[in-house]
C-alpha positions in Angstrom: 6.7 -29.8 30.3 7.6 -29.3 33.9 10.9 -27.6 33.0 9.1 -25.0 30.8 6.6 -24.2 33.6 9.5 -24.0 36.1 11.6 -21.7 33.9 8.5 -19.5 33.3 7.9 -19.3 37.0 11.5 -18.4 37.6 11.4 -15.6 35.0 8.4 -14.1 36.7 9.9 -14.2 40.2 12.2 -11.4 41.4 15.0 -13.5 42.9 17.6 -10.7 43.1 17.2 -7.3 44.6 20.0 -4.6 44.6 19.4 -2.5 47.6 19.5 1.3 47.8 22.9 1.5 49.4 24.5 -0.9 46.8 26.6 0.2 43.9 27.7 -2.3 41.3 30.2 -1.8 38.5 30.5 -4.4 35.8 28.3 -7.0 34.2 25.2 -8.8 35.6 23.8 -12.0 34.0 20.7 -13.4 35.6 18.2 -16.1 34.7 15.3 -14.7 36.7 13.9 -11.2 37.2 15.7 -8.4 39.1 14.8 -5.3 41.0 17.3 -2.5 41.3 16.9 0.1 44.0 20.7 1.0 44.1 23.1 1.9 41.3 24.4 -0.2 38.5 27.1 1.0 36.1 27.5 -1.6 33.4 25.7 -4.2 31.5 22.6 -6.2 32.6 21.6 -9.3 30.7 18.4 -10.6 32.2 16.2 -13.5 31.0 13.2 -12.1 33.0 12.1 -8.6 33.8 14.3 -5.7 35.0 12.6 -3.3 37.4 14.4 0.0 38.3 12.9 1.3 41.5 12.1 4.9 42.3 15.6 5.5 43.8 17.3 3.1 41.3 19.9 4.2 38.7 21.2 2.1 35.8 23.8 3.3 33.3 25.1 1.6 30.2 22.9 -1.2 28.8 20.0 -3.5 29.6 18.8 -6.6 27.7 15.7 -8.2 29.2 12.2 -9.5 28.6 10.5 -6.4 30.0 11.8 -3.2 31.5 10.0 -1.2 34.2 11.4 2.2 35.0 10.4 4.2 38.1 14.0 5.5 38.6 16.6 6.5 36.0 18.0 4.6 33.1 20.7 6.0 30.8 22.0 3.9 27.9 20.8 1.3 25.5 17.8 -0.9 26.2 17.1 -4.0 24.1 13.8 -5.4 25.4 11.9 -8.4 23.9 8.4 -7.1 24.8 7.5 -4.0 26.8 9.1 -0.9 28.3 7.0 0.9 30.9 8.2 4.3 32.2 6.3 5.2 35.3 5.5 8.8 36.4 8.8 9.1 38.3 10.8 7.2 35.6 13.4 8.6 33.2 14.8 6.8 30.2 17.7 8.7 28.5 19.1 6.8 25.5 18.1 4.3 22.8 15.2 1.8 23.3 14.3 -1.2 21.2 11.0 -2.9 22.1 7.6 -4.1 20.8 5.5 -1.9 23.1 6.3 1.2 25.1 4.1 2.8 27.8 5.0 6.2 29.2 2.9 7.5 32.2 1.9 11.1 32.3 5.0 12.5 34.2 7.4 9.9 32.8 10.3 11.1 30.6 11.8 9.6 27.5 14.7 11.3 25.8 16.4 9.6 22.9 15.5 7.2 20.1 13.0 4.3 20.0 12.8 1.4 17.7 9.6 -0.7 17.5 10.3 -4.3 16.6 8.3 -7.3 15.8 5.5 -5.6 14.0 3.9 -8.3 11.8 2.3 -7.6 8.4 -1.2 -7.9 9.9 -0.5 -4.9 12.2 1.0 -2.6 9.5 -1.2 0.2 8.5 -3.1 -0.4 5.2 -2.7 2.2 2.5 -5.5 2.6 0.0 -4.9 4.4 -3.2 -7.7 6.7 -4.3 -8.4 8.8 -7.3 -8.1 12.4 -6.1 -10.5 13.8 -8.6 -13.3 11.3 -7.6 -12.7 12.1 -3.9 -12.7 15.8 -4.6 -15.9 15.8 -6.7 -17.6 13.6 -4.0 -16.6 16.1 -1.3 -17.9 19.0 -3.3 -21.2 17.3 -4.2 -21.7 16.4 -0.5 -20.9 19.9 0.5 -23.4 21.4 -2.0 -26.2 19.0 -0.7 -25.4 20.0 2.9 -25.5 23.7 2.0 -28.9 23.2 0.2 -30.3 21.4 3.2 -28.9 23.9 5.7 -30.3 26.8 3.6 -33.7 25.2 3.2 -34.0 24.7 7.0 -32.9 28.3 7.7 -35.4 29.7 5.3 -38.2 27.5 6.6 -37.5 28.7 10.1 -37.9 32.3 9.0 -41.0 31.4 7.0 -40.1 33.2 3.8 -39.6 30.5 1.2 -41.2 30.7 -2.2 -41.2 27.9 -4.8 -40.2 28.6 -8.4 -41.9 27.2 -11.5 -39.4 24.3 -11.8 -40.1 23.2 -8.2 -36.9 24.7 -6.6 -37.2 26.8 -3.6 -35.7 30.2 -3.2 -35.7 33.0 -0.6 -38.1 35.9 -1.0 -36.3 39.2 -1.0 -37.7 41.4 1.7 -36.7 45.0 2.2 
C-alpha cells in the first residue's frame, strides 16, 4: 500500500527539469514527471507527465501519462490519458490519447486517435421509420401553421366561423 502511494506521489512530482539553455539528443527514460524548457531531439519515455514549457521544443516521440504543451512538439505522442495544448502550444504530428484539450490559440496539425472509449460512451444510434418521422413532422407543421394563422387573424379582428366550426379569414377589399 505504501509503495503504491509513494509511486503515485513520484509520478505527480516534477523531479527533472531540462533548462532553456540545454539541448539533449537521444533517449530519456524517467519514472517521475519531467518539465522541458530546453530542446530535446529524440525519444522520451515517461511514467508521469511531460510538460513542455513555453520556450521548450521536443522532436521525435513522447510516451507518457499526460502531455502538457505550451511550447512546440513535433512527432508522435502516445499518451495514456490527456493532451493539453495551451494557447502558446503547437503539436505537429500524430497524437494518441483518451482526451485532448486545445486552448483558443493552441495549434494542432496532424492526426489524432482517441483510445479507450468504452461501449457506455459510444454514441447510441436509433433506427427510425423515415415515413413515420416525415408524417409526424408534416402534421406538427400543419398544426403550428393553423395556430399561427389563427393568432394572426385574431389580432386583426377579422375571423369568421364557417358552418362546420372551422375559422377562416374574411376577405376584405
